[in-house]
OpenMM code with the backbone's topology and positions (N, CA, C; nanometers):
from openmm import Vec3, app, unit

residues = "UNK UNK UNK UNK UNK UNK UNK UNK UNK UNK UNK UNK UNK UNK UNK UNK UNK UNK UNK UNK UNK UNK UNK UNK UNK UNK UNK UNK UNK UNK UNK UNK UNK UNK UNK UNK UNK UNK UNK UNK UNK UNK UNK UNK UNK UNK UNK UNK UNK UNK UNK UNK UNK UNK UNK UNK UNK UNK UNK UNK UNK UNK UNK UNK UNK UNK UNK UNK UNK UNK UNK UNK UNK UNK UNK UNK UNK UNK UNK UNK UNK UNK UNK".split()
positions = [
    Vec3(9.6781, 11.7951, 11.8255),
    Vec3(9.8106, 11.7491, 11.7916),
    Vec3(9.8331, 11.7718, 11.6417),
    Vec3(9.9521, 11.8172, 11.6056),
    Vec3(9.9855, 11.8375, 11.4649),
    Vec3(10.1052, 11.7501, 11.4306),
    Vec3(10.0784, 11.6396, 11.3643),
    Vec3(10.1835, 11.5460, 11.3270),
    Vec3(10.2526, 11.5901, 11.1991),
    Vec3(10.3837, 11.5713, 11.1952),
    Vec3(10.4654, 11.6015, 11.0784),
    Vec3(10.5529, 11.4802, 11.0506),
    Vec3(10.5594, 11.4383, 10.9242),
    Vec3(10.6384, 11.3219, 10.8860),
    Vec3(10.7875, 11.3511, 10.9021),
    Vec3(10.8575, 11.2593, 10.9638),
    Vec3(11.0018, 11.2734, 10.9783),
    Vec3(11.0703, 11.2394, 10.8470),
    Vec3(11.1705, 11.3178, 10.8073),
    Vec3(11.2428, 11.2890, 10.6831),
    Vec3(11.3057, 11.1500, 10.6894),
    Vec3(11.3062, 11.0834, 10.5789),
    Vec3(11.3665, 10.9496, 10.5646),
    Vec3(11.3017, 10.8449, 10.6539),
    Vec3(11.1789, 10.8672, 10.6969),
    Vec3(11.1086, 10.7710, 10.7812),
    Vec3(10.9795, 10.7261, 10.7120),
    Vec3(10.9915, 10.6935, 10.5841),
    Vec3(10.8798, 10.6439, 10.5048),
    Vec3(10.9222, 10.5109, 10.4449),
    Vec3(10.8471, 10.4060, 10.4738),
    Vec3(10.8775, 10.2730, 10.4236),
    Vec3(10.7575, 10.2213, 10.3472),
    Vec3(10.7795, 10.1787, 10.2231),
    Vec3(10.6710, 10.1270, 10.1395),
    Vec3(10.6899, 9.9796, 10.1134),
    Vec3(10.5771, 9.9081, 10.1110),
    Vec3(10.5766, 9.7730, 10.0566),
    Vec3(10.4489, 9.7593, 9.9748),
    Vec3(10.4196, 9.6423, 9.9281),
    Vec3(10.3053, 9.6277, 9.8371),
    Vec3(10.1710, 9.6454, 9.9073),
    Vec3(10.1665, 9.6345, 10.0397),
    Vec3(10.0395, 9.6406, 10.1119),
    Vec3(10.0116, 9.7736, 10.1787),
    Vec3(10.1146, 9.8390, 10.2276),
    Vec3(10.0936, 9.9673, 10.2939),
    Vec3(10.2247, 10.0471, 10.2998),
    Vec3(10.2073, 10.1747, 10.3314),
    Vec3(10.3207, 10.2639, 10.3520),
    Vec3(10.3217, 10.3017, 10.4993),
    Vec3(10.4353, 10.2882, 10.5652),
    Vec3(10.4481, 10.3246, 10.7058),
    Vec3(10.5265, 10.4550, 10.7133),
    Vec3(10.4717, 10.5503, 10.7861),
    Vec3(10.5368, 10.6795, 10.8070),
    Vec3(10.5550, 10.6981, 10.9568),
    Vec3(10.6670, 10.7551, 10.9969),
    Vec3(10.6854, 10.7939, 11.1356),
    Vec3(10.6667, 10.9448, 11.1398),
    Vec3(10.5697, 10.9848, 11.2232),
    Vec3(10.5377, 11.1270, 11.2360),
    Vec3(10.5676, 11.1710, 11.3790),
    Vec3(10.5872, 11.3003, 11.3940),
    Vec3(10.6224, 11.3539, 11.5249),
    Vec3(10.5458, 11.4830, 11.5517),
    Vec3(10.5114, 11.5002, 11.6776),
    Vec3(10.4586, 11.6276, 11.7288),
    Vec3(10.5340, 11.6539, 11.8584),
    Vec3(10.6288, 11.7454, 11.8537),
    Vec3(10.7126, 11.7696, 11.9713),
    Vec3(10.7932, 11.6468, 12.0036),
    Vec3(10.7793, 11.5954, 12.1240),
    Vec3(10.8540, 11.4782, 12.1656),
    Vec3(10.7800, 11.3478, 12.1434),
    Vec3(10.6612, 11.3543, 12.0858),
    Vec3(10.5792, 11.2355, 12.0642),
    Vec3(10.5942, 11.1856, 11.9219),
    Vec3(10.6244, 11.0560, 11.9050),
    Vec3(10.6307, 10.9933, 11.7725),
    Vec3(10.5103, 10.9016, 11.7544),
    Vec3(10.4630, 10.8913, 11.6321),
    Vec3(10.3481, 10.8088, 11.6009),
    Vec3(10.3699, 10.7382, 11.4684),
    Vec3(10.3459, 10.6070, 11.4657),
    Vec3(10.3513, 10.5309, 11.3402),
    Vec3(10.2154, 10.5440, 11.2722),
    Vec3(10.2200, 10.5741, 11.1445),
    Vec3(10.0991, 10.5890, 11.0645),
    Vec3(10.1122, 10.4979, 10.9432),
    Vec3(10.0079, 10.4160, 10.9188),
    Vec3(10.0084, 10.3255, 10.8040),
    Vec3(9.9027, 10.3717, 10.7046),
    Vec3(9.9427, 10.3817, 10.5803),
    Vec3(9.8508, 10.4150, 10.4726),
    Vec3(9.8357, 10.2908, 10.3868),
    Vec3(9.7129, 10.2441, 10.3735),
    Vec3(9.6864, 10.1238, 10.2948),
    Vec3(9.7070, 10.1549, 10.1469),
    Vec3(9.7928, 10.0773, 10.0824),
    Vec3(9.8215, 10.0948, 9.9395),
    Vec3(9.7218, 10.0121, 9.8582),
    Vec3(9.6083, 10.0717, 9.8278),
    Vec3(9.5093, 9.9987, 9.7498),
    Vec3(9.4949, 10.0553, 9.6088),
    Vec3(9.5836, 10.1438, 9.5703),
    Vec3(9.5815, 10.1983, 9.4350),
    Vec3(9.4910, 10.3206, 9.4208),
    Vec3(9.3997, 10.3425, 9.5142),
    Vec3(9.3080, 10.4547, 9.5023),
    Vec3(9.3614, 10.5809, 9.5713),
    Vec3(9.4539, 10.5660, 9.6628),
    Vec3(9.5106, 10.6825, 9.7315),
    Vec3(9.6165, 10.7490, 9.6461),
    Vec3(9.6910, 10.6699, 9.5705),
    Vec3(9.7959, 10.7260, 9.4850),
    Vec3(9.9268, 10.7400, 9.5600),
    Vec3(10.0119, 10.8294, 9.5113),
    Vec3(10.1445, 10.8483, 9.5692),
    Vec3(10.1359, 10.9166, 9.7059),
    Vec3(10.1698, 10.8456, 9.8094),
    Vec3(10.1615, 10.8964, 9.9460),
    Vec3(10.2488, 11.0206, 9.9639),
    Vec3(10.3683, 11.0180, 9.9089),
    Vec3(10.4612, 11.1301, 9.9280),
    Vec3(10.4081, 11.2611, 9.8700),
    Vec3(10.3292, 11.2533, 9.7652),
    Vec3(10.2738, 11.3756, 9.7059),
    Vec3(10.1556, 11.4290, 9.7854),
    Vec3(10.1080, 11.3516, 9.8844),
    Vec3(9.9919, 11.3920, 9.9646),
    Vec3(10.0255, 11.3977, 10.1133),
    Vec3(10.1513, 11.4212, 10.1459),
    Vec3(10.1924, 11.4179, 10.2863),
    Vec3(10.1152, 11.5164, 10.3745),
    Vec3(10.0941, 11.6377, 10.3263),
    Vec3(10.0208, 11.7368, 10.4053),
    Vec3(9.8816, 11.6887, 10.4406),
    Vec3(9.8108, 11.6343, 10.3432),
    Vec3(9.6761, 11.5820, 10.3649),
    Vec3(9.6798, 11.4630, 10.4607),
    Vec3(9.7727, 11.3725, 10.4395),
    Vec3(9.7829, 11.2528, 10.5237),
    Vec3(9.8204, 11.2914, 10.6663),
    Vec3(9.9082, 11.3902, 10.6829),
    Vec3(9.9423, 11.4381, 10.8169),
    Vec3(9.8193, 11.4968, 10.8869),
    Vec3(9.7363, 11.5704, 10.8136),
    Vec3(9.6131, 11.6270, 10.8716),
    Vec3(9.5165, 11.5181, 10.9139),
    Vec3(9.4986, 11.4187, 10.8288),
    Vec3(9.4076, 11.3073, 10.8606),
    Vec3(9.4593, 11.2323, 10.9828),
    Vec3(9.5895, 11.2017, 10.9844),
    Vec3(9.6484, 11.1286, 11.0966),
    Vec3(9.6359, 11.2083, 11.2260),
    Vec3(9.6600, 11.3381, 11.2208),
    Vec3(9.6484, 11.4233, 11.3396),
    Vec3(9.5065, 11.4208, 11.3933),
    Vec3(9.4092, 11.4336, 11.3045),
    Vec3(9.2692, 11.4324, 11.3440),
    Vec3(9.2295, 11.2980, 11.4057),
    Vec3(9.2713, 11.1896, 11.3402),
    Vec3(9.2388, 11.0566, 11.3928),
    Vec3(9.3016, 11.0356, 11.5311),
    Vec3(9.4243, 11.0790, 11.5487),
    Vec3(9.4907, 11.0636, 11.6784),
    Vec3(9.4197, 11.1481, 11.7842),
    Vec3(9.3806, 11.2708, 11.7494),
    Vec3(9.3084, 11.3572, 11.8429),
    Vec3(9.1771, 11.2948, 11.8891),
    Vec3(9.1148, 11.2167, 11.7986),
    Vec3(8.9863, 11.1536, 11.8306),
    Vec3(9.0025, 11.0111, 11.8848),
    Vec3(9.1258, 10.9714, 11.9121),
    Vec3(9.1496, 10.8403, 11.9708),
    Vec3(9.1353, 10.7242, 11.8745),
    Vec3(9.1425, 10.7522, 11.7456),
    Vec3(9.1292, 10.6464, 11.6448),
    Vec3(9.2643, 10.5794, 11.6203),
    Vec3(9.3059, 10.5030, 11.7195),
    Vec3(9.4320, 10.4309, 11.7136),
    Vec3(9.3996, 10.2823, 11.7149),
    Vec3(9.4622, 10.2072, 11.6257),
    Vec3(9.4350, 10.0640, 11.6134),
    Vec3(9.4951, 9.9856, 11.7296),
    Vec3(9.4614, 9.8590, 11.7368),
    Vec3(9.5106, 9.7705, 11.8426),
    Vec3(9.6632, 9.7652, 11.8475),
    Vec3(9.7281, 9.7908, 11.7329),
    Vec3(9.8739, 9.7832, 11.7276),
    Vec3(9.9409, 9.9177, 11.7610),
    Vec3(9.8616, 10.0175, 11.8008),
    Vec3(9.9151, 10.1479, 11.8374),
    Vec3(9.9372, 10.2426, 11.7221),
    Vec3(9.9066, 10.1965, 11.6018),
    Vec3(9.9255, 10.2802, 11.4829),
    Vec3(9.7954, 10.3493, 11.4443),
    Vec3(9.8106, 10.4576, 11.3708),
    Vec3(9.6964, 10.5210, 11.3051),
    Vec3(9.6950, 10.4647, 11.1635),
    Vec3(9.5801, 10.4105, 11.1221),
    Vec3(9.5672, 10.3536, 10.9883),
    Vec3(9.4828, 10.4464, 10.9027),
    Vec3(9.5303, 10.4720, 10.7806),
    Vec3(9.4574, 10.5569, 10.6856),
    Vec3(9.4259, 10.4720, 10.5638),
    Vec3(9.2984, 10.4726, 10.5255),
    Vec3(9.2531, 10.3997, 10.4069),
    Vec3(9.1899, 10.4979, 10.3087),
    Vec3(9.1525, 10.4472, 10.1951),
    Vec3(9.0875, 10.5295, 10.0934),
    Vec3(8.9630, 10.5998, 10.1481),
    Vec3(8.8905, 10.5336, 10.2369),
    Vec3(8.7680, 10.5933, 10.2905),
    Vec3(8.7951, 10.7149, 10.3796),
    Vec3(8.9189, 10.7334, 10.4255),
    Vec3(8.9546, 10.8507, 10.5057),
    Vec3(8.9858, 10.9728, 10.4189),
    Vec3(9.0097, 10.9514, 10.2920),
    Vec3(9.0478, 11.0599, 10.2017),
    Vec3(8.9240, 11.1406, 10.1634),
    Vec3(8.9402, 11.2723, 10.1435),
    Vec3(8.8259, 11.3540, 10.1022),
    Vec3(8.7771, 11.3140, 9.9637),
    Vec3(8.6498, 11.3225, 9.9435),
    Vec3(8.5885, 11.2879, 9.8151),
    Vec3(8.5923, 11.4097, 9.7227),
    Vec3(8.6337, 11.3914, 9.5975),
    Vec3(8.6331, 11.5045, 9.5037),
    Vec3(8.4890, 11.5424, 9.4693),
    Vec3(8.4685, 11.6713, 9.4515),
    Vec3(8.3376, 11.7180, 9.4072),
    Vec3(8.3254, 11.6953, 9.2569),
    Vec3(8.2133, 11.6444, 9.2149),
    Vec3(8.1916, 11.6178, 9.0734),
    Vec3(8.1183, 11.7354, 9.0096),
    Vec3(8.1662, 11.7764, 8.8948),
    Vec3(8.1010, 11.8861, 8.8213),
    Vec3(7.9600, 11.8440, 8.7850),
    Vec3(7.8692, 11.9391, 8.7919),
    Vec3(7.7334, 11.9101, 8.7519),
    Vec3(7.6439, 11.8635, 8.8643),
    Vec3(7.6988, 11.8331, 8.9791),
    Vec3(7.6165, 11.7930, 9.0937),
    Vec3(7.5699, 11.9173, 9.1690),
    Vec3(7.4471, 11.9129, 9.2129),
    Vec3(7.3909, 12.0270, 9.2886),
    Vec3(7.3400, 11.9805, 9.4195),
] * unit.nanometer
topology = app.Topology()
chain = topology.addChain("A")
for resn in residues:
    res = topology.addResidue(resn, chain)
    for name in ("N", "CA", "C"):
        topology.addAtom(name, app.Element.getBySymbol(name[0]), res)
């Protein structure tokens, strides 16, 4: 499944950002936890859509029917000097 965020369907509050994504005729609510480490959700929509699509494909849906994305779902940057 390839989820894409619907325009004007992003709602932010102090705790999380809710996005409505769609793949064909299927809509999915995706929540991104706003813990300060993820940064601006809108600037990372492509990455967040990929993560949400993967989680949905693997059945990682919460009890409330939403896909939740936290800092631990984000890729880790490679640090210079590490081998």
